[in-house]
C-alpha positions in Angstrom: 0.2 0.0 0.0 2.5 2.2 1.0 4.2 1.3 -2.2 1.2 1.5 -4.0 0.8 5.1 -2.5 4.1 5.9 -3.3 3.4 4.8 -6.9 0.7 6.6 -7.1 2.0 9.8 -5.4 5.0 9.2 -8.0 2.0 8.8 -10.7 0.4 12.1 -9.6 3.5 14.0 -9.6 4.6 12.4 -12.8 1.0 13.1 -13.9 1.2 16.8 -12.8 4.6 17.0 -14.5 2.7 15.7 -17.4 0.2 17.8 -16.9 2.6 21.1 -16.6 4.2 19.8 -19.9 1.2 19.3 -21.7 0.2 22.8 -20.2 3.2 24.1 -21.5 3.1 22.6 -24.5 -0.1 23.6 -25.2 1.5 27.2 -24.6 4.1 26.4 -26.8 1.7 25.3 -29.3 -0.7 28.8 -28.7 2.8 30.3 -29.0 3.6 28.3 -32.2 0.0 28.9 -33.6 0.7 32.7 -32.9 3.8 32.5 -34.6 2.2 30.6 -37.6 -0.7 33.5 -37.5 1.9 36.0 -37.4 4.1 34.2 -40.0 0.6 33.8 -42.1 0.0 37.3 -41.8 3.5 38.2 -42.6 3.3 36.4 -45.5 0.2 37.4 -46.7 1.5 41.3 -45.9 4.8 40.4 -47.7 2.3 39.2 -50.3 0.5 42.4 -50.5 3.8 44.2 -50.3 5.3 42.3 -52.9 2.1 42.6 -55.2 2.3 46.7 -54.0 6.0 46.6 -54.7 5.6 44.5 -58.2 3.0 47.4 -59.0 5.3 50.1 -58.3 8.3 48.6 -59.6 6.4 48.6 -62.9 5.3 52.0 -62.2 8.7 52.7 -61.3 10.1 51.1 -64.5 7.7 52.9 -66.6 8.9 56.3 -65.3 12.6 54.8 -65.7 11.7 53.9 -69.1 10.2 57.4 -69.7 13.1 59.1 -68.0 15.5 57.1 -70.0 13.8 58.2 -73.4 13.4 61.8 -71.7 17.4 61.5 -71.1 18.1 60.2 -74.4 16.5 63.2 -76.2 18.0 65.6 -73.6 21.7 63.9 -74.2 21.0 64.0 -77.9 19.7 67.8 -77.6 22.7 68.6 -75.5 25.0 67.1 -77.5 23.7 69.2 -80.8 23.9 72.2 -78.3 27.4 71.3 -77.4 28.4 70.7 -80.7 27.3 74.0 -81.5 28.7 75.8 -78.7 32.1 74.0 -79.5 31.8 75.5 -83.4 30.6 79.1 -81.9 33.7 78.6 -79.5 36.2 77.6 -82.1 35.0 80.6 -84.3 35.4 82.8 -81.2 39.3 81.4 -80.8 39.7 81.9 -84.2 38.1 85.6 -84.6 40.0 86.4 -81.0 43.3 84.8 -82.5 42.7 87.1 -85.7 41.9 90.4 -83.2 44.8 89.5 -81.5 46.5 89.0 -84.6 45.2 92.4 -85.6 46.3 94.2 -82.0 49.6 92.7 -82.3 49.9 94.1 -85.7 48.4 97.2 -84.6 50.7 97.6 -81.9 53.7 96.7 -84.0 52.6 99.0 -86.4 51.7 101.7 -83.6 55.4 101.4 -82.4 56.8 101.4 -85.9 55.0 104.7 -86.6 56.2 105.7 -83.6 59.9 104.9 -84.2 59.8 106.4 -87.6 59.0 110.1 -86.1 62.2 111.8 -85.7 60.8 113.7 -82.6 60.6 112.0 -79.2 57.2 111.3 -78.3 56.1 109.7 -74.9 53.0 108.9 -72.5 52.4 109.0 -69.2 49.3 108.4 -67.0 47.6 110.5 -64.5 50.4 109.9 -61.9 53.2 111.2 -64.2 54.5 107.9 -64.8 55.9 106.5 -68.3 53.7 104.5 -70.1 55.9 104.4 -73.2 57.8 106.1 -75.7 59.6 106.0 -79.2 63.1 105.2 -80.3 64.0 109.1 -80.5 62.5 109.8 -76.8 65.2 106.6 -76.2 67.9 108.5 -77.8 67.3 111.5 -76.0 67.1 110.6 -72.6 69.5 107.7 -73.0 67.4 105.0 -71.7 65.4 102.1 -73.4 61.7 102.1 -73.0 61.5 99.1 -70.7 63.6 101.2 -68.3 61.6 104.4 -68.8 58.2 102.7 -68.3 56.7 103.0 -64.9 59.1 105.5 -63.7 58.0 109.5 -63.7 60.1 112.6 -64.8 62.1 112.6 -61.3 63.4 109.4 -61.8 65.2 110.5 -64.9 65.5 114.4 -65.2 67.5 116.7 -62.4 65.3 118.0 -59.6 64.9 121.2 -60.8 63.8 120.4 -64.4 61.7 117.2 -62.8 59.9 119.9 -60.6 59.1 122.3 -63.7 57.7 119.1 -65.8 55.4 117.4 -63.2 53.9 120.7 -62.1 53.0 121.4 -65.7 51.7 118.0 -66.2 49.6 118.5 -63.2 48.3 121.9 -64.8 47.6 120.3 -68.1 45.6 117.2 -66.2 43.6 120.2 -64.0 43.0 122.5 -67.3 42.7 119.6 -69.8 43.9 121.9 -72.4 46.7 121.4 -74.9 49.8 122.7 -73.8 53.0 124.3 -75.9 55.7 125.5 -74.3 59.7 125.9 -74.9 62.3 124.2 -73.0 66.2 123.5 -73.1 67.0 119.9 -72.7 70.4 118.3 -72.8 70.3 115.3 -75.4 71.9 111.8 -74.1 72.5 111.3 -77.8 75.1 114.0 -78.1 75.3 115.6 -75.1 74.1 119.0 -76.4 71.7 121.6 -75.2 68.8 121.8 -77.4 66.0 124.4 -77.9 62.9 122.3 -78.3 59.0 123.3 -78.1 57.2 120.5 -76.1 53.4 119.9 -77.1 51.1 118.0 -74.3 48.2 117.1 -74.4 45.6 114.7 -72.6 44.3 111.6 -73.9 40.9 109.9 -72.2 39.8 106.3 -71.3 36.6 104.6 -72.9 34.6 106.1 -70.0 35.4 109.4 -71.4 37.7 110.4 -68.2 41.2 111.7 -68.7 43.5 109.0 -68.4 46.8 110.4 -69.3 49.0 112.5 -71.4 50.8 112.2 -74.6 53.5 114.6 -75.6 55.9 115.0 -78.5 59.4 117.2 -78.2 60.4 118.9 -81.6 64.0 120.2 -81.9 64.1 123.8 -82.9 67.7 124.2 -82.2 68.4 124.5 -86.0 65.2 126.8 -86.5 66.4 128.8 -83.8 70.1 128.9 -85.3 68.5 129.6 -89.1 66.5 132.6 -87.0 69.8 133.9 -85.9 71.4 133.6 -89.2 68.6 135.3 -90.8 68.4 138.1 -88.3 71.7 138.5 -88.6 71.6 138.7 -92.5 68.4 141.0 -92.2 70.7 143.2 -90.4 73.4 142.8 -92.9 70.6 143.6 -95.6 69.4 146.4 -93.7 73.1 147.7 -93.2 73.4 147.5 -97.0 70.3 149.1 -97.9 70.7 152.0 -95.5 74.2 152.5 -96.9 72.8 152.5 -100.3 69.9 154.8 -99.5 72.9 157.0 -98.0 74.8 156.5 -101.0 71.8 157.1 -103.4 71.0 160.3 -101.3 74.7 161.6 -101.5 74.9 160.9 -105.3 71.5 162.4 -105.6 72.7 165.8 -103.8 76.3 165.8 -105.8 74.2 164.9 -109.3 71.5 167.8 -108.4 73.9 170.2 -107.9 75.6 170.5 -111.2 71.8 169.7 -112.5 71.0 173.0 -111.2 72.9 174.7 -113.3 72.4 172.8 -116.5 68.4 173.1 -116.1 68.7 176.8 -114.9 71.4 178.1 -117.4 69.7 176.1 -120.0 66.3 177.9 -119.4 68.2 181.1 -118.9 70.1 180.8 -122.5 67.1 180.0 -124.5 65.6 183.2 -123.4 68.5 185.2 -124.0 69.2 183.8 -127.0 65.7 184.6 -128.7 66.3 188.1 -127.2 70.2 188.2 -129.1 68.5 187.0 -132.2 70.1 183.4 -132.1 67.2 181.6 -132.7 69.3 179.1 -134.7 71.0 177.8 -131.0 68.0 177.5 -129.1 67.1 174.2 -130.5 70.5 172.8 -129.3 70.0 174.5 -125.9 66.7 173.1 -125.4 68.2 169.7 -126.4 70.8 170.3 -123.3 67.7 171.5 -121.1 65.6 168.3 -122.1 68.4 166.2 -121.3 69.1 167.7 -117.8 65.3 167.5 -117.2 65.6 163.4 -118.4 68.8 163.3 -116.2 66.9 164.5 -113.3 63.8 162.5 -113.5 66.2 159.4 -113.6 67.7 160.5 -110.6 64.3 161.1 -108.6 62.8 157.7 -109.5 65.6 156.2 -108.3 66.0 158.2 -105.5 62.1 157.6 -104.7 62.3 153.6 -105.2 65.6 153.7 -102.5 63.5 155.9 -100.1 60.2 153.9 -100.4 62.1 150.6 -100.0 63.8 151.6 -96.9 60.9 153.0 -95.8 61.7 156.5 -95.6 59.2 158.1 -98.1 56.9 160.2 -96.1 53.2 161.5 -97.0 52.4 165.1 -96.9 48.7 165.7 -97.0 47.2 169.1 -98.3 43.7 170.1 -99.5 43.6 171.0 -103.7 41.0 171.1 -106.1 41.1 167.9 -108.6 40.3 169.9 -111.4 43.0 172.5 -111.1 45.3 169.3 -110.4 44.3 167.5 -113.6 44.7 171.0 -116.0 48.3 171.2 -114.5 49.1 167.6 -115.2 47.6 167.9 -118.8 49.6 171.0 -119.5 52.8 169.6 -118.4 52.3 166.3 -120.6 50.7 167.9 -123.6 53.8 168.9 -125.7 54.9 165.0 -125.2 51.6 163.6 -126.2 51.1 165.8 -129.3 55.0 165.3 -130.3 53.7 161.7 -131.5 50.6 163.5 -133.0 48.5 161.8 -130.8 44.9 163.6 -129.6 44.2 164.5 -125.8 40.8 163.6 -124.9 39.9 165.0 -121.1 36.3 164.1 -119.3 36.9 165.9 -115.9 34.3 167.7 -114.4 32.5 168.6 -110.8 35.5 166.8 -108.8 35.7 169.0 -105.9 38.7 168.6 -103.5 41.0 165.9 -102.2 43.0 166.2 -98.9 46.0 164.1 -99.8 49.9 164.1 -100.9 49.3 166.4 -104.0 53.1 166.2 -105.2 52.6 162.4 -104.9 49.4 162.0 -107.0 50.8 164.8 -109.4 53.7 162.5 -110.1 51.8 159.1 -110.4 49.4 160.9 -113.1 52.9 162.2 -114.9 54.0 158.5 -114.9 50.9 157.0 -116.3 50.5 159.5 -119.0 54.3 159.7 -120.0 54.0 155.9 -120.6 50.6 156.5 -122.5 52.0 159.3 -124.7 55.5 157.4 -125.2 54.0 154.0 -126.5 51.1 155.7 -128.3 51.5 157.1 -132.0 49.0 158.8 -134.0 46.6 157.8 -131.2 44.4 159.3 -128.4 45.3 159.4 -124.9 41.6 159.2 -123.0 41.6 160.6 -119.4 38.3 160.3 -117.4 38.1 161.3 -113.7 35.5 160.4 -111.6 34.0 161.1 -108.4 32.2 157.5 -106.6 31.2 156.4 -103.2 32.2 153.3 -101.8 31.4 151.9 -98.7 30.7 155.2 -97.1 34.3 156.5 -98.6 34.8 158.8 -101.3 37.1 157.9 -104.0 38.4 159.7 -107.0 39.3 157.3 -109.9 41.5 158.7 -112.6 41.4 156.4 -115.8 43.8 156.8 -118.6 43.1 154.8 -121.8 45.2 155.1 -124.8 45.6 153.3 -128.1 49.0 152.3 -128.3 51.1 149.3 -128.5 49.4 147.5 -125.5 50.8 144.5 -123.6 50.8 140.7 -123.3 49.6 139.1 -120.1 53.4 137.8 -119.8 54.3 141.4 -119.6 51.4 142.9 -117.4 52.5 140.4 -114.8 55.9 142.3 -114.4 54.9 145.9 -115.4 54.7 147.0 -111.8 58.5 145.4 -110.8 61.2 147.8 -110.0 64.1 148.3 -112.9 61.3 146.2 -115.3 59.8 146.9 -118.6 57.5 144.8 -120.8 60.9 143.3 -122.8 64.1 144.5 -123.8 63.1 145.8 -127.1 61.0 148.1 -125.5 63.9 149.5 -123.4 66.0 149.7 -126.5 63.1 151.6 -128.4 61.5 153.8 -125.8 64.5 154.4 -123.4 63.5 154.7 -119.5 64.4 152.7 -116.2 61.2 150.7 -115.6 60.8 152.6 -112.1 58.0 154.7 -113.3 55.5 152.5 -112.5 56.5 150.7 -109.6 56.7 153.8 -107.9 53.2 154.9 -109.1 51.8 151.5 -107.2 54.1 152.2 -104.2 52.8 155.6 -103.8 49.1 154.1 -104.5 49.3 152.1 -101.7 50.6 154.6 -99.4 47.9 157.1 -99.9 45.3 154.2 -99.2 44.6 153.4 -103.0 45.6 151.1 -105.7 46.3 151.0 -109.5 44.6 148.5 -112.1 45.7 147.7 -115.6 43.6 146.6 -118.7 45.4 145.6 -121.9 45.6 143.9 -125.3 48.9 143.7 -127.4 48.3 145.8 -130.3 45.1 147.5 -129.1 46.5 149.8 -126.0 46.0 150.1 -122.5 43.8 151.1 -119.5 45.4 152.5 -116.3 43.1 152.9 -113.6 44.6 155.0 -110.4 41.8 154.6 -107.3 42.4 157.0 -104.6 40.7 157.8 -101.3 39.7 161.8 -101.5 40.7 161.7 -97.7 43.8 160.4 -97.0 43.7 157.6 -94.5 47.0 157.0 -93.5 49.0 157.7 -90.3 52.1 159.0 -91.9 52.6 163.4 -91.3 50.5 165.5 -93.0 51.0 168.9 -94.0 50.8 170.7 -90.3 48.7 173.5 -89.6 50.8 176.8 -88.9 49.8 178.5 -85.8 48.6 181.8 -85.9 51.7 184.5 -85.7 52.1 187.3 -83.5 50.8 190.7 -84.4 53.3 193.1 -85.9 53.6 196.6 -85.2 52.0 198.7 -87.2 55.1 200.2 -88.7 56.5 196.9 -89.4 53.2 196.1 -91.2 53.1 199.1 -93.7 56.6 198.2 -94.5 56.1 194.8 -95.4 52.9 195.5 -97.3 54.9 198.0 -99.7 57.8 195.4 -99.7 58.6 194.0 -103.0 61.8 192.3 -102.0 62.4 188.7 -102.0 65.1 187.8 -100.1 67.2 184.6 -101.4 69.7 182.7 -99.1 72.1 180.1 -100.6 75.6 179.2 -100.4 75.7 178.0 -103.8 76.7 181.1 -106.3 75.3 179.4 -109.1 72.0 178.9 -107.3 71.8 182.3 -106.4 72.2 183.0 -109.9 69.7 180.9 -111.5 67.2 182.0 -108.6 67.7 185.6 -109.1 66.7 185.2 -112.6 63.5 182.9 -112.0 62.5 185.3 -109.1 62.9 188.5 -110.7 60.2 187.2 -113.7 57.4 187.1 -111.0 57.9 190.5 -110.5 60.0 190.9 -107.4 62.9 193.0 -106.3 65.8 190.2 -105.5 68.3 190.2 -102.7 70.9 187.9 -102.3 72.4 186.6 -99.5 75.4 183.9 -99.4 75.1 182.6 -95.9 72.5 182.0 -93.6 73.8 184.8 -91.0 73.8 187.4 -93.4 70.4 186.4 -95.0 69.0 187.0 -91.2 70.9 190.5 -91.0 69.1 191.5 -94.4 65.6 190.2 -93.4 65.9 192.2 -90.1 67.1 194.9 -92.2 64.9 195.1 -95.3 61.7 193.1 -94.1 61.3 191.4 -97.2 58.0 190.4 -98.5 59.0 186.6 -99.0 62.4 184.5 -98.4 63.7 181.7 -100.1 65.9 179.7 -98.2 68.3 177.1 -99.0 68.6 174.4 -95.9 72.4 172.3 -96.6 74.6 175.8 -95.8 77.7 175.7 -93.6 77.6 177.5 -90.3 74.3 178.8 -89.6 72.2 176.4 -91.9 68.8 176.8 -92.9 67.0 175.3 -90.3 68.8 177.6 -87.6 67.7 180.7 -90.1 64.1 179.5 -90.1 63.8 178.8 -86.3 65.4 182.4 -86.1 62.9 184.4 -88.5 60.0 182.7 -86.5 61.0 183.7 -82.8 61.6 187.4 -84.1 58.4 188.9 -83.6 59.0 191.1 -86.3 60.0 188.7 -88.8 57.4 185.8 -88.0 54.8 186.9 -90.4 57.4 186.9 -93.7 56.8 184.0 -95.5 59.2 181.6 -96.1 59.8 178.8 -98.9 62.2 176.2 -98.7 64.5 175.4 -102.0 66.7 172.3 -100.9 68.1 169.1 -102.0 66.6 167.4 -98.9 63.3 166.6 -98.5 62.6 167.0 -95.2 59.3 168.5 -95.5 57.9 167.6 -92.0 60.5 169.5 -90.5 60.6 172.4 -92.7 56.3 172.6 -92.1 56.9 172.1 -88.5 59.6 175.0 -88.2 56.9 177.6 -90.0 57.8 176.9 -94.1 54.7 177.6 -96.1 56.4 176.0 -99.0 59.0 173.5 -99.9 60.4 173.0 -103.3 63.0 170.4 -104.4 66.2 171.4 -106.2 66.7 171.5 -109.0 63.7 174.0 -108.7 60.9 174.2 -111.5 60.8 177.6 -112.7 57.2 177.6 -113.5 56.3 175.9 -110.2 58.5 178.4 -108.4 56.7 181.5 -110.3 53.4 180.1 -109.4 54.3 179.8 -105.7 55.6 183.1 -105.8 52.7 184.8 -107.3 50.5 183.8 -104.5 52.6 186.6 -102.4 52.6 189.4 -104.6 50.8 192.7 -103.3 
């Protein structure tokens, strides 16, 4: 029993253990069932997921296919674009290479061009640093371009000079105006100091702002030396011209002195021979007289052209009647015109007066009329004088036309040249020095006018002299004589009844000739051979008029004239200067009423003297 109990107990224990095991197995079974269920669910989920993934994969595959197709299209397009870009890039590279080649060639050309410029050229920036230069600049300063670029004037030139250069550069940048100035530079090429002109101007960047300057150095050393040589040559020429003028003046004086006798005594002999019944000799004496007058004309022309060229010819203006001038000139030239069987036709009326140099106008008209008469035979010389208003200025036009030999265009080009005639045959046939028209042109210009000429070979010539009525030049005019002091009554009575003409001259021949001329004007002539004697006679006699020479030893004519005008009793006596020198301004300033040049023309002297007859 015990044993059975034990067995039963043992069985109960085992049964309980078995039950526990069954329970545990049941739980494990449940756990396994749960795992199976979980796995089944996972399988289901996995199947669902797999199906979903499969569907998604199909969609992705389709997307990938579409993306691949799209990418292939993009790759094709991009490849084409890259090819196009590559071709464009190649063209740009080629163009850039071409431009770079052009730029290199341009730089080479620019540098070659700069180097071909013989004058130094340089460039600077706003800081005054050199950017470049040409070969001439390298030679000038003794440095190569690489040694110059990046340096300033203070690195190259002495400080004082560099300071001036820098100051001028800064002024140029500030004012932005072209700068030109002279400087003296020491050239390294020859180690000599050169006179130069530096011309600098600014240049701008692409934005229009001043970026620097470019300068050129022009060597004017040769020009300066040439200027000095020219100045010296001019001085030598002026000295020579002055010597020539003085020589001509002296020779004129020496030649005119004997001509006074030839012309004066020639006129006197003609009158005396007629009175003495030696008429057959008058023609010979007249030839001597004419030759003397001709020689006098030649001397006067040469002296006039010398004075004009030396600038010593003066203008003396006075007021005169134009018609009286024309009548005087035509009367003088009429014998020469009729000598060659020519007719003189004149048209000059209502011309009024002019205020200019009467003597020069008379000489110009005589020069033109003498030519017209000389080169015309059996023809007509026509004088037309008109007065016109041109731009509010009154002008007188003297038009002289002839039917003579005329001139070719080639001859017209040189007729106003000194010592020149139409051709050599003209000189041989008609004579003359070829100075008349040259003097006429110069005189016309001095009086503010001009001369024109028209001519046809074989048909004649027309000379037109255009002169302003009022002389506008600034040269001395005939001065106004101020009022003279009143004379005492007894002196006035003595002068009023006096018919004495006092002639003062140190030349005995001139005294003889003037005595003859003056006596024929109705005066009683008193002669004085020195200035002192003449002054004493003037105080003693109180003559109506005094004819006074200038060039006398001791007390000359100017001293006598001054003494006369300072003496209250003699100051009112009119004084006529008769001299070889042409110092009209001095004579008029000192109080002379007329100024005549020796040899004195008889008719002119008589005309002047008769103004003062009682």
